[in-house]
KETOR-674104 format. One record per residue (C-alpha): residue in one letter; x, y, z. Coordinates in pm, 1 decimal. Each point is the difference from the previous one (the first is absolute). Layout:
BEGIN
PT lumro        x        y        z
PT     a        X        Y        Z
...
This chain:
BEGIN
PT lumro        x        y        z
PT     m  10076.6  10741.4   7396.3
PT     r    -81.9    343.3    143.4
PT     g    314.8    167.1   -135.1
PT     s    133.3    -49.6   -350.2
PT     t    363.5    -92.3    -63.1
PT     a     56.0    333.9   -170.2
PT     t   -135.2    188.2    300.5
PT     k    222.2   -196.5    234.7
PT     a    309.7     61.2   -211.5
PT     l    -78.3    372.4    -22.2
PT     s    -39.8     22.3    377.7
PT     a    339.3   -161.2     53.8
PT     m    165.3    228.9   -255.8
PT     l   -151.5    309.8    157.7
PT     l    135.7    -98.6    338.7
PT     g    338.0    -52.7   -159.8
PT     s     12.3    362.9   -116.1
PT     l   -128.1    179.2    310.3
PT     f    327.8    101.5    156.8
PT     s    314.3    164.5   -132.6
PT     t    133.1    208.3    292.9
PT     s    322.1    -41.0    196.2
PT     a     28.3   -157.9    346.6
PT     f    246.5    -96.8    267.2
PT     a    121.0   -350.9     79.0
PT     q   -117.9   -132.0    334.8
PT     e    215.6   -306.2     69.2
PT     e    327.1    -87.3    167.6
PT     g    309.6   -197.3   -100.1
PT     t    166.8     17.2   -342.4
PT     d    -27.0   -243.3   -288.9
PT     e    345.8      7.4   -163.7
PT     a   -143.5    -83.7   -341.5
PT     d   -186.0    323.2    -63.8
PT     n     56.2    209.3    314.9
PT     q   -369.6    -27.5     73.7
PT     i    -71.7     15.3    373.8
PT     v   -161.3   -325.8    114.5
PT     v   -114.1   -135.9    334.8
PT     y    -25.4   -369.6     79.3
PT     g   -211.6      9.6    314.1
PT     r     76.2   -359.1     94.0
PT     a    369.6     89.7      9.7
PT     l    -43.2    279.2    255.5
PT     e    195.1    -42.7    322.7
PT     v   -260.2    -43.8    275.3
PT     i    210.5   -161.8    272.8
PT     g    -15.6    231.6    298.3
PT     v   -329.9    144.4   -123.1
PT     a   -244.5   -287.1    -58.5
PT     q   -224.7   -123.4    279.5
PT     s    -44.6   -356.4   -130.0
PT     g    149.6   -246.2   -242.8
PT     s   -315.0     -0.5   -215.0
PT     q    -22.5    365.1    -97.8
PT     g    156.9    170.1   -297.4
PT     t    -21.7    241.9   -289.9
PT     v    -30.5    -60.8   -372.8
PT     g    106.6    287.3   -226.5
PT     y   -150.2     69.3   -342.0
PT     a    317.2   -123.7   -169.7
PT     d    -58.4   -339.4    165.0
PT     f   -315.0    -61.2   -204.4
PT     e     31.8    238.9   -296.8
PT     d    131.7   -279.2   -222.2
PT     v   -206.1   -286.1    145.1
PT     p   -301.0   -140.1   -191.8
PT     i   -325.3     92.5    178.4
PT     s   -318.5   -115.2   -170.3
PT     r   -240.7    199.3    221.4
PT     t     33.2    288.4    245.0
PT     g    -82.5   -202.1    310.2
PT     e    311.4   -212.7    -53.8
PT     l    205.0    292.1    128.0
PT     v    -55.3   -146.9    346.6
PT     e    199.3   -305.8   -107.3
PT     n    306.3    217.6     49.6
PT     v    -62.3    -74.5    367.2
PT     p    180.9   -330.8     65.6
PT     g   -244.2   -281.3     67.0
PT     v   -307.3    173.2   -145.2
PT     i   -198.9   -151.2   -287.4
PT     a   -269.4    196.6   -186.3
PT     t   -253.3   -190.3   -210.8
PT     q   -330.5     85.5   -166.9
PT     h   -332.9   -174.5    -51.6
PT     s   -254.0    263.5   -105.6
PT     g    150.4    223.8   -266.5
PT     s    288.5    245.7    -12.9
PT     g   -203.0    285.2    145.0
PT     k    -65.0   -173.1    329.7
PT     a    237.8      4.8    297.3
PT     n    246.6   -285.7     -5.6
PT     q     -6.4   -306.5    221.1
PT     y    298.5     13.4    238.9
PT     f    191.4   -279.6    173.9
PT     l    255.4     57.9    276.1
PT     r    125.8   -194.8    303.1
PT     g   -247.1   -282.7    -40.7
PT     f   -294.9    236.5    -46.2
PT     n   -245.8     -0.6   -283.5
PT     l    -45.7    372.0     54.1
PT     d   -292.1     11.4   -243.0
PT     h     12.8    360.5   -123.9
PT     g    181.7    148.7    298.3
PT     t   -103.4   -140.2    337.2
PT     d    298.6     11.5    239.8
PT     f    213.8    174.9   -264.4
PT     a      5.8    378.9     27.6
PT     g     75.7    222.8   -297.5
PT     f     82.8    369.5    -28.8
PT     v     78.0    234.4   -289.3
PT     d    172.1    324.2     97.5
PT     g   -125.1    -48.4    354.1
PT     a   -366.4    -46.5    -90.7
PT     p   -150.7   -334.0    113.8
PT     i   -138.6   -207.3   -287.4
PT     n   -174.7   -287.7    183.3
PT     m   -376.4     48.5     15.0
PT     r   -180.0    -68.2    326.4
PT     t   -353.2   -143.0    -20.0
PT     h     35.6    -44.0   -375.8
PT     g   -269.2   -132.1   -231.9
PT     h    217.9   -286.8   -125.4
PT     g    221.8    -88.0    296.3
PT     q    144.0    145.3    318.3
PT     g    328.1    180.6    -58.8
PT     y    -40.8      9.2   -380.1
PT     l    337.8    119.2   -134.0
PT     d      2.8    128.3   -358.9
PT     f    329.3    138.8   -134.6
PT     n   -119.9     20.4   -360.2
PT     f     -3.4    381.3      7.8
PT     v    379.4     12.6     43.2
PT     i    208.4     92.6   -305.9
PT     p    316.0   -214.4     38.3
PT     e    228.6    246.6   -178.6
PT     t    -78.9    269.3    259.5
PT     l    126.8   -203.1    297.1
PT     e    317.9     91.9    181.5
PT     r      7.7   -294.3    241.4
PT     i   -193.1   -273.6    176.8
PT     d     51.2    -44.4    374.3
PT     y   -113.0   -321.1    166.4
PT     r    -19.7   -130.1    355.3
PT     k   -133.0   -336.5    112.4
PT     g   -161.7    -91.5    328.4
PT     p   -180.7    200.5    273.1
PT     y    312.5    165.7    144.7
PT     f    -39.1    362.7   -110.9
PT     a   -189.5    257.3    203.3
PT     d    -70.3    251.6   -277.6
PT     v   -243.1   -233.1   -183.0
PT     g   -309.0   -175.9    130.6
PT     d   -282.4   -160.3   -195.0
PT     f     67.5   -296.8   -234.1
PT     t    371.3    -19.4     91.5
PT     a     29.0   -351.8    146.2
PT     a    168.2   -154.6   -304.0
PT     g    169.7    307.0   -140.3
PT     t     -6.0    357.7   -122.8
PT     v     96.9    139.3   -339.2
PT     a     36.9    371.1    -73.3
PT     f     41.8    149.1   -348.5
PT     t    162.2    340.8    -34.0
PT     t    -23.4    199.7   -321.7
PT     a    288.1    209.0   -128.7
PT     d      3.9    375.7     40.5
PT     a    163.3     49.2   -341.0
PT     l     35.4   -203.2   -319.2
PT     d    195.2     39.9   -321.5
PT     p   -268.1     47.3   -268.0
PT     f    -78.2   -319.7   -187.0
PT     a   -258.7   -168.7   -217.9
PT     k    -53.1   -373.1    -25.8
PT     v   -218.5   -224.2   -215.1
PT     e    -48.1   -374.8     53.6
PT     a   -183.9   -250.0   -218.8
PT     g    -45.5   -373.2     19.6
PT     a   -208.0   -311.5    -45.7
PT     f   -372.6    -19.6     72.4
PT     g    -64.1    365.4    -74.9
PT     f    239.4    145.6    255.8
PT     l     73.2    368.6    -55.3
PT     r    136.9    243.6    254.4
PT     g    119.0    357.3    -23.2
PT     v    157.9    199.4    281.2
PT     a    175.1    333.7      9.7
PT     g    128.6    225.6    274.0
PT     g    251.7    257.3    100.4
PT     s     65.3    292.3    226.8
PT     t    123.0    355.2    -19.1
PT     r     97.9    271.5    244.0
PT     v   -286.5    223.6    104.1
PT     g     95.4    267.2    248.7
PT     s    209.7   -160.1    270.2
PT     g   -130.2   -352.5    -61.8
PT     d    -59.6   -275.9   -252.5
PT     l   -326.0    -58.3   -185.4
PT     l    -42.9   -362.1   -111.6
PT     i   -272.3   -116.5   -237.6
PT     a    -54.4   -357.0   -116.5
PT     a   -281.2   -180.2   -178.9
PT     e    -65.7   -355.3   -110.3
PT     t   -254.1   -183.0   -211.9
PT     q    -24.8   -375.3    -48.9
PT     f   -217.5   -239.5   -199.1
PT     y     -2.6   -377.2     15.3
PT     d   -222.1   -286.5   -115.8
PT     g    194.0   -290.8    146.3
PT     p      1.0   -362.1   -118.9
PT     w   -355.4    -55.3    119.5
PT     v   -285.2   -120.0   -221.1
PT     l   -185.5    301.7    137.5
PT     d    211.1    307.6    -77.0
PT     e    102.6    172.3    319.5
PT     d    -35.2    332.4   -180.0
PT     l    198.5    178.7    269.6
PT     e      6.6    377.4    -26.6
PT     r    225.1    156.4    261.6
PT     f     97.7    364.1     51.2
PT     a    221.1    145.8    271.3
PT     g    150.7    340.3     64.2
PT     l    219.8    178.7    253.6
PT     i     77.3    367.1     59.4
PT     k    246.3     75.4    279.2
PT     y    171.0    317.0    117.2
PT     s    283.9    -20.7    252.2
PT     t    248.3    236.3    161.1
PT     q    302.8    -56.9    218.0
PT     g    126.2    255.7    253.5
PT     h    290.9      6.0    240.8
PT     d   -183.8   -183.2    278.7
PT     s   -341.5    -51.7   -156.7
PT     s   -171.4   -160.1   -295.7
PT     f   -345.9      9.6   -150.6
PT     s   -188.0   -183.3   -274.2
PT     v   -357.2     -1.6   -121.7
PT     q   -145.4   -232.8   -260.1
PT     l   -315.9    -90.0   -184.3
PT     n    -43.2   -349.3   -139.5
PT     a   -277.8   -146.3   -213.0
PT     y    -88.7   -348.3   -116.9
PT     d   -283.6   -157.0   -193.8
PT     s    -34.8   -351.6   -135.1
PT     k   -264.0   -238.4   -128.0
PT     w     30.4   -360.4   -106.8
PT     n   -170.8   -327.7    -72.2
PT     s    113.4   -289.5    214.1
PT     t     41.1   -371.3    -46.4
PT     d    -13.4   -123.6    358.3
PT     q    118.9   -337.2    125.4
PT     v   -181.8   -284.5   -174.3
PT     p    -76.1   -359.4    111.0
PT     q    255.4   -256.8   -106.7
PT     r   -277.1   -239.4   -107.8
PT     a   -122.8    249.3   -261.2
PT     i    346.0     -0.1   -159.9
PT     d     44.9   -376.7     29.7
PT     n   -340.9    -65.6   -156.3
PT     g     68.1    233.5   -292.4
PT     l   -281.2    232.2    100.1
PT     i    235.7    299.4     -9.1
PT     d    353.2     76.3   -112.7
PT     r    269.4     36.7    265.9
PT     f    -32.8    375.2    -49.4
PT     g   -376.5    -13.0    -25.8
PT     n   -272.5    118.6    233.3
PT     i   -326.4   -115.8    151.7
PT     d   -164.5    340.3     43.8
PT     p     74.1    253.6   -278.5
PT     d   -138.6    302.7    187.7
PT     l    267.0     47.1    266.3
PT     g    231.1    296.3     44.0
PT     g     49.2    321.6    185.4
PT     k     98.3    361.2      7.7
PT     t    192.6    218.3    242.7
PT     t     43.8    374.4     25.8
PT     r    246.3    153.4    244.3
PT     l     86.8    367.1     52.9
PT     g    253.0     99.2    263.4
PT     a    176.0    298.4    152.5
PT     v    304.9    -41.1    224.9
PT     v    214.3    248.9    191.1
PT     n    332.6    -92.6    159.5
PT     g    249.9    214.5    182.2
PT     t    267.6     41.0    262.1
PT     i     82.9    291.0    227.6
PT     g    314.9    -69.0    192.4
PT     s    -61.3   -322.9    189.8
PT     t   -373.4     -2.2    -70.4
PT     t   -150.3   -200.2   -286.5
PT     y   -360.5     40.0   -112.1
PT     n   -235.1   -150.5   -256.7
PT     a   -358.0     62.7   -111.6
PT     f   -212.8   -180.0   -257.4
PT     a   -345.0      0.5   -157.0
PT     t   -119.3   -278.1   -230.4
PT     f   -322.9    -44.4   -192.0
PT     y    -65.9   -361.4    -93.2
PT     d   -272.5   -166.3   -209.8
PT     f     -1.9   -376.0    -63.4
PT     r   -232.9   -248.6   -166.5
PT     l     65.6   -371.1    -56.3
PT     v   -219.9   -270.4   -154.6
PT     s     86.7   -358.5    102.2
PT     n   -140.5   -351.1    -10.6
PT     f    196.2   -273.8    174.2
PT     t   -265.7   -270.6     42.9
PT     y   -194.4     52.6   -329.0
PT     f   -339.3   -170.1     61.3
PT     l     46.8   -149.8    347.0
PT     e   -246.6    225.0    184.1
PT     d   -221.3    114.0   -287.8
PT     p    -37.1   -261.4   -278.7
PT     v   -201.1    244.1   -214.6
PT     d    169.3    341.9     10.3
PT     g    334.3   -114.6    139.5
PT     d    207.7    117.3    296.1
PT     q    148.3    313.9   -153.3
PT     f     42.0    294.2    236.9
PT     v    122.4    359.3     -0.7
PT     q    218.1    160.9    267.8
PT     v     20.1    378.9     22.7
PT     d    201.7    241.9    209.7
PT     r     -4.5    379.9     -8.6
PT     r    183.9    207.5    259.1
PT     w    226.2    283.1    102.6
PT     v    310.4    -76.8    204.7
PT     l    138.9    297.7    192.7
PT     g    286.2     18.8    245.9
PT     g    360.9     65.2     75.7
PT     s    289.3    -58.9    235.1
PT     v    262.8    192.5    192.0
PT     d    307.9   -100.2    195.9
PT     h    282.7    179.1    177.6
PT     q    345.8   -132.1     81.9
PT     f    175.1    100.9    322.6
PT     d    376.6    -32.5     27.3
PT     l     61.7    -67.4    369.3
PT     g    366.1    -82.6    -24.9
PT     a     39.2   -375.1     24.3
PT     f   -376.8    -42.4    -38.1
PT     d   -199.2     85.7   -314.1
PT     l   -375.3     32.0     53.5
PT     t   -272.9     28.1   -264.3
PT     l   -357.9     91.2     85.9
PT     g   -263.3    -25.8   -269.2
PT     a   -367.5    -12.8    -82.6
PT     d   -211.4    -90.0   -301.1
PT     l   -366.0     55.3    -75.4
PT     r   -222.3   -152.1   -266.8
PT     h   -368.8     38.5    -75.7
PT     d   -187.0   -213.6   -255.5
PT     a   -325.5    164.5   -105.1
PT     i   -160.5   -288.6   -187.6
PT     s   -313.7    123.9   -169.8
PT     k    -82.9   -339.7   -148.9
PT     v    138.5   -347.2     53.2
PT     g   -223.5   -277.3   -122.8
PT     l    -64.6   -342.3   -141.2
PT     f   -268.2    -66.0   -263.5
PT     n   -128.7   -294.3   -196.0
PT     s     45.5     57.3   -369.8
PT     v    -88.3   -145.3   -338.0
PT     g    199.5     79.2   -313.4
PT     g    219.6    238.7    196.1
PT     v   -299.2    211.1    107.8
PT     a    -81.8     23.9    371.2
PT     t   -343.2   -133.1     93.7
PT     t    -93.7    -55.8    365.2
PT     p    218.2    139.7    278.5
PT     i    143.5   -246.9    249.7
PT     r    141.5    268.7    225.5
PT     t     78.8    369.2    -36.4
PT     d    154.0    223.6    262.0
PT     s    152.8    337.1     63.0
PT     v    282.6      2.2    249.9
PT     d    204.7    259.3    184.1
PT     e    318.1   -149.7    141.0
PT     t    272.1    198.0    176.8
PT     g    335.5   -130.8    112.0
PT     l    247.2    177.6    227.1
PT     g    351.1   -125.8     69.5
PT     l    248.2    129.3    258.6
PT     y    350.9   -134.9     37.1
PT     a    334.8     47.2    166.4
PT     n    325.1   -152.5   -119.7
PT     g    335.9     30.6    170.6
PT     e    349.2   -116.3    -94.0
PT     v    290.5    -18.1    243.0
PT     t    358.3   -119.7    -31.2
PT     l     60.4   -250.8    278.9
PT     a    364.1    -67.7    -89.0
PT     p    225.1     58.1   -300.1
PT     g   -178.4   -160.7   -293.6
PT     l   -304.0   -104.8    206.1
PT     r   -329.2    184.4    -52.6
PT     a   -338.9    -49.2    166.7
PT     i   -322.9    125.5   -154.9
PT     l   -317.0     14.1    209.7
PT     g   -339.9    100.9   -132.3
PT     l   -357.3     28.1    116.9
PT     r   -302.5     62.8   -219.7
PT     y   -364.6     60.9     81.9
PT     d   -274.6    -18.0   -264.0
PT     h   -364.0     92.2     39.2
PT     i   -278.2    -54.0   -253.9
PT     s   -351.7    140.0     25.1
PT     y   -275.7    -81.2   -247.8
PT     d   -358.1     74.4    -94.1
PT     v   -174.7   -244.7   -233.2
PT     s   -330.6     92.2   -167.7
PT     a   -137.9   -317.3   -160.2
PT     d   -303.0    -52.9   -221.8
PT     l   -110.5   -252.5    262.6
PT     a    -37.7    206.0    316.4
PT     a     97.8   -290.5    224.5
PT     n    347.4      3.8   -156.6
PT     s     58.5    368.1     66.6
PT     g    200.6    113.1    298.2
PT     d    297.7    187.4    130.5
PT     g    285.6    -76.1    233.1
PT     n    371.8     30.1     63.2
PT     d    294.9   -197.8    125.7
PT     g    371.9     41.1     63.1
PT     i    313.3   -211.3      2.4
PT     l    345.5     48.5    153.2
PT     a    301.3   -155.8   -171.9
PT     p    354.6    -12.5    144.8
PT     k    315.4    -41.9   -213.3
PT     a    360.7    -83.2     87.1
PT     s    314.0    -58.3   -206.8
PT     l    371.6    -55.6     52.5
PT     a    264.7     57.2   -267.8
PT     w    360.1   -107.0     63.1
PT     q    265.5    102.4   -249.5
PT     v    254.7   -277.4     53.0
PT     t    237.1    129.2   -268.8
PT     d    -11.4    259.7   -274.4
PT     a   -145.8   -268.7   -226.6
PT     l   -231.5   -192.1    237.5
PT     e   -302.2    103.8    204.2
PT     l   -232.6   -221.9    204.4
PT     y   -362.2     78.6     89.9
PT     a   -267.4   -112.4    243.8
PT     n   -354.8    135.8    -30.9
PT     y   -331.2    -30.2    180.6
PT     g   -321.7    183.0    -67.0
PT     q   -375.9      6.8     -2.9
PT     s   -226.6    146.9   -265.8
PT     f   -345.8    -66.6   -144.3
PT     h   -232.2     -0.3   -292.6
PT     s   -336.8    167.6     31.2
PT     n   -312.1   -188.6    -97.2
PT     d   -279.3    128.1   -220.0
PT     v   -203.5    209.8    245.3
PT     r   -322.9   -116.6   -162.9
PT     g     84.4   -328.7    169.3
PT     a     37.1    181.8    332.8
PT     a   -351.0    145.2    -28.0
PT     i   -185.6   -292.2   -160.5
PT     t   -278.7   -189.5    178.4
PT     i   -186.9   -172.1   -286.2
PT     d    140.0   -179.7   -304.4
PT     p   -146.0    198.4   -293.4
PT     v    -28.9   -312.2   -218.2
PT     s   -139.7   -264.9    236.1
PT     g   -162.0    222.9    259.8
PT     d    165.6   -203.7    275.7
PT     p    174.0    162.1    297.3
PT     a    358.5     91.7    -84.8
PT     d    308.5     -1.1    219.5
PT     r    188.5    324.7     29.0
PT     v    374.7     26.8    -49.9
PT     p    233.1    219.6    206.1
PT     v    131.6    320.6   -150.9
PT     f    360.8   -112.4     48.4
PT     a    178.6   -333.2    -49.4
PT     r    333.4      8.4    180.6
PT     a    324.6   -128.7   -152.5
PT     e    310.6    -91.2    197.1
PT     g    335.5    -84.4   -149.6
PT     a    371.3    -49.7     59.3
PT     e    303.2    -25.6   -224.1
PT     i    373.4    -57.8     12.7
PT     g    222.1     89.2   -291.9
PT     a    341.8     75.9   -137.6
PT     r    120.0    232.2   -274.1
PT     v    334.4    -13.9   -183.0
PT     q    126.9    287.4   -214.7
PT     q    347.5    -41.8   -142.5
PT     g     71.1    221.7   -297.1
PT     s   -250.4    -87.9   -270.4
PT     f   -113.1   -316.1    182.2
PT     h   -316.8     46.7    207.2
PT     a   -186.6   -286.3    166.7
PT     s   -247.0    -50.6    282.4
PT     l   -150.0   -295.0    185.0
PT     v   -295.2     15.6    240.3
PT     g   -220.2   -239.3    191.8
PT     f   -343.1    119.9    110.2
PT     w   -306.9    -98.9    202.6
PT     l   -341.1    163.5    -29.9
PT     k   -335.9    -54.9    172.5
PT     l   -337.6    151.0    -96.0
PT     d   -314.3      5.2    214.1
PT     s   -210.4    -35.5   -314.4
PT     e     88.2    -88.6   -357.2
PT     l   -166.2    186.7   -286.0
PT     v    -66.7   -259.2   -271.5
PT     f   -145.5     38.2   -350.1
PT     v   -310.2   -221.2    -36.6
PT     g    -33.1    -98.5   -363.7
PT     d   -366.2    -96.6     -1.4
PT     g    -98.7    328.5    161.2
PT     g    245.2    232.6   -169.4
PT     a     79.6    160.2    335.5
PT     t    270.9     20.4    263.4
PT     e   -112.7   -142.8    333.6
PT     a    146.9     -9.5    350.1
PT     n    107.9   -349.9     96.4
PT     d    187.4   -179.8    277.3
PT     g    326.9    124.3    141.6
PT     s    323.2   -113.0   -162.4
PT     r    373.1    -34.3     53.4
PT     r    289.3      4.6   -241.4
PT     y    372.2    -54.4     18.5
PT     g    249.1      7.2   -281.6
PT     v    333.8    101.8   -142.7
PT     e    101.6    248.0   -269.0
PT     a    331.7     47.4   -182.0
PT     n     92.6    280.7   -240.9
PT     l    302.0     67.9   -220.0
PT     f    111.9    299.0   -207.4
PT     w    346.1    -23.0   -156.7
PT     r    171.2    203.7   -267.8
PT     p    334.5   -181.9    -39.2
PT     t     96.9    206.1   -307.4
PT     d   -127.6    308.4   -178.8
PT     w   -162.6   -220.9   -263.1
PT     l   -166.3   -264.9    222.0
PT     l   -276.1     28.4    261.5
PT     l   -149.7   -293.2    192.5
PT     d   -296.4      9.0    235.2
PT     a   -207.0   -271.2    166.6
PT     s   -250.1    -46.9    280.6
PT     y   -145.0   -310.3    163.6
PT     a   -271.0    -34.5    264.0
PT     r   -142.5   -305.9    172.6
PT     t   -298.9     25.3    236.5
PT     d   -203.2   -244.6    204.9
PT     a   -351.2    141.0     53.9
PT     r   -271.8   -157.3    215.8
PT     y   -332.4     91.0    156.2
PT     v     -9.5      1.7    378.8
PT     g   -318.9   -141.0    150.4
PT     p   -146.7   -250.9   -247.3
PT     p     54.7   -372.4     63.7
PT     a    311.3   -173.6   -129.4
PT     g    -23.8    -72.7   -369.8
PT     m   -202.7    317.3    -68.7
PT     r    265.2    263.2     57.2
PT     d    132.2     75.3   -348.4
PT     i    -65.8    356.6   -116.0
PT     p   -143.6      4.2   -354.6
PT     g    225.6    186.2   -239.6
PT     a    292.7     27.2    243.6
PT     v    292.2    -44.5   -243.2
PT     p    280.9   -168.4    193.9
PT     e    291.2     64.3   -236.7
PT     v    100.1    294.1   -217.5
PT     f    314.9     46.3   -207.1
PT     a    102.6    283.2   -230.8
PT     g    328.7     60.7   -174.3
PT     g    154.2    208.7   -270.6
PT     v    314.9     40.5   -207.9
PT     t     84.1    325.1   -176.2
PT     v    299.4     36.3   -228.7
PT     k    147.2    279.9   -211.7
PT     p    210.3   -180.4   -263.2
PT     v     72.1    334.4   -163.9
PT     t    -40.0    353.9    125.1
PT     d   -335.6     76.9   -158.9
PT     l   -171.7   -338.5     33.4
PT     t   -175.0   -138.4    310.1
PT     l   -132.7   -356.3     11.1
PT     t   -201.2   -142.4    287.9
PT     a   -167.1   -327.7     94.7
PT     q   -246.7    -16.9    288.6
PT     l   -156.5   -306.4    163.1
PT     r   -280.7    -21.6    254.2
PT     h   -138.8   -312.7    159.7
PT     f   -268.8    -57.1    260.2
PT     g    -67.4   -343.9    130.9
PT     s   -298.8   -225.5     47.0
PT     a   -245.0    130.2    263.2
PT     p   -288.9   -164.3    188.0
PT     l   -342.5    100.6   -131.2
PT     i   -213.6   -141.7    280.8
PT     e     54.1    -34.8    372.8
PT     d     80.0   -372.6      4.9
PT     g    274.2     42.8   -261.7
PT     s   -139.4   -273.3   -223.0
PT     v    -27.0    233.2   -299.1
PT     k    297.1    211.0   -105.2
PT     s     84.6    235.7   -281.5
PT     d    278.4    -80.4   -244.5
PT     p    321.1    205.2     21.7
PT     t     52.5    284.2   -245.7
PT     t    331.2     91.9   -163.2
PT     l     51.1    281.7   -249.5
PT     v    306.6    133.2   -181.4
PT     n     14.7    341.7   -168.7
PT     l    275.6    142.0   -220.7
PT     g     85.7    357.5    -89.2
PT     g    246.1    177.2   -227.5
PT     y     61.2    376.9    -13.7
PT     w    221.1    182.3   -251.7
PT     d    110.2    360.0     49.3
PT     f     57.9    217.3   -305.6
PT     g     82.8    332.8    158.2
PT     p   -327.8    143.3    128.7
PT     l   -200.1   -287.0   -154.1
PT     t    -47.9   -335.5    172.8
PT     l   -155.9   -291.9   -184.4
PT     g   -130.7   -289.8    204.6
PT     a   -133.5   -349.8    -54.8
PT     e   -159.8   -210.9    272.6
PT     v   -121.5   -359.2    -11.6
PT     f   -239.9   -104.4    273.8
PT     n    -46.4   -365.7     96.9
PT     v    288.4   -106.2   -221.6
PT     f    -70.0   -372.4     34.0
PT     d   -375.1     46.6    -53.8
PT     a    -86.3   -159.1    335.8
PT     k   -356.2   -124.6     36.4
PT     d     -7.1     73.4    372.8
PT     a   -268.9    186.3    195.0
PT     d     25.1    356.7    122.7
PT     i   -247.4    -85.1    275.5
PT     t   -187.4   -314.9    105.0
PT     y   -304.4    -43.6    226.6
PT     f   -206.3   -300.4    105.9
PT     y   -371.3     44.8     63.8
PT     e   -346.1   -105.5   -114.4
PT     s   -151.9    135.5   -320.1
PT     r   -269.0    -99.7   -245.8
PT     l      7.5     33.3   -376.9
PT     a   -304.5     37.1   -222.1
PT     g   -152.5   -342.7    -54.4
PT     e    155.2   -158.4    308.6
PT     a   -249.9   -159.1    237.5
PT     a    182.4    115.8    312.0
PT     g    305.3    185.3    116.2
PT     m    343.1   -160.7    -15.6
PT     e    315.5     69.2    198.0
PT     d    281.6     66.4   -241.8
PT     l    325.5    179.4    -62.2
PT     h    -54.8    347.3   -145.0
PT     i    303.0    145.2   -177.3
PT     h    111.0    316.3   -170.2
PT     p    284.9    -93.2   -236.9
PT     v    319.6    195.9    -42.1
PT     e     14.7    182.2   -328.7
PT     p    181.7   -179.8   -284.3
PT     r    336.8     97.6   -143.1
PT     q    -10.8    345.2   -151.4
PT     l    235.8    262.5   -139.5
PT     r     -6.4    371.1     72.4
PT     v    224.1    262.7   -155.8
PT     s     61.1    356.8    110.0
PT     a    168.9    323.5    -97.9
PT     r     93.5    264.6    254.9
PT     y    141.8    339.1    -94.1
PT     r    162.1    237.6    248.7
PT     f    -17.5    359.2   -108.3
């Protein structure tokens, strides 16, 4: 253990005593119990405003009293999204949505305060989406939109988009959490008036060993400083955020090793795996009249040690490898809204430049890099231009038309000169939507749109495979997505429900390849499915919410019988019940389920379904809230993630195809104390 228990406890206590200034509440709607202002984002009236049946907002109060075992699970507030993990708490989560195994972010775009989080041409996987730097208590809301129907976003948006927004002001608080397997977390924050604005400061530290035979030894630190002002017809905010984490990881392990008693279910094959991430960011947001602007600068440093196939390629030293990524991401966006009477027009542009000083893959032994497989420096610049117009065709009937153009230019400098090169490409994407408000409580939607994900531009410049030396096929810079959706939304008092059916086609599927530890471009694909969502607060003391999604996903192109998409989860269900039996007590039960998925193209091997139930209880004693959370109440022995590929263990004569699983964590209790100053 790198940090002693005493050191960890002291760190948490120090965070708990950082802030003692006053602040202003930043929420809407009144809780009759204590007159505290609360917003339930899922209860907001969006009929007459929303563009589709699959978009919405989640307010902080929606997930404040919901058990969340790791930061990345915040995205599970988006109906139909599942977030899992297979390589330690410090690594970006594995996301599943609309029949996609999104790996760590492909076709799922993420933003925090307007800054894009997906990483292009990343050392671990295209579109890598790591939300671990977010401090949950600082969030004001989560906005989500599914499908390629929105002109103001471009790359990675085929399946959906999620945008986190931090609060401008917070009541000062301090919180300490402790639980099984060495879990300890301390977070504190608050804001005060400075001049004409609010200064918010928050910090978090977390330590965790996990149930693994090899201690995860997670050490995580995050901080946020934000200053914001609000004028008559303008607003401005500037923030600095910082994040650093390091961890050991127990990756997925072969089922045969568990069955044969070689390792425990929570054991490992390679004890030298893990990673570290450092992220420093600056973000500016503002409005001037009808103009909105954003600018961001992010420094990012990443290192990950993995070994998925053990001794398949190298029976002596093993197949361990190191992935690294070091870059600056610079950019911004601007848009202006024109009120032309019956027609509202928005024109916008966004710019992003990734200055990647080092992105590489190395062989390694004992966690130490040995021979390089490939190292590159890359400059990649993306420019997006869009127009979006909304017109009222008849009373209650709106039409929204959009057009977006994206252009990416790149310059790859590879250690192998033949793989260096530069180039550029562009893509035009139309959008169209209809929204018909049938009654005050019912709105119908029809949507069509095109979008894309970018490919790793090293694949656009490559000519020679750096491992085999054989000629390599290049991939295009863009893979187009095309989709359509019909939906309905009902909002009657506290009852909110939506139902949508969707269709989506991709020119090329990005798929995680287990035996290579990489995301590769594959055949085109098509998906169609249905989603249903419910949010109902029948009384002041009872809240019900549920979401269900069913998707049929297939490759387009391969012969019949070889069209299943590995990892494409066909069925997802999540539900929750929250009750307040007395004024100061909140009890909640949350369930999530994702179904059996094909693991190879012929569908002959499938994963088992996974079902988890979490419970939470929160007691208010004036400014003090005590909490208790039980994760995996029924101690399910399911898998968080399952792959099927060939690997070789020490002593085996040859490689074997096998299931490789990362188990869900066992039942565990966490308790917390939060004090509001």
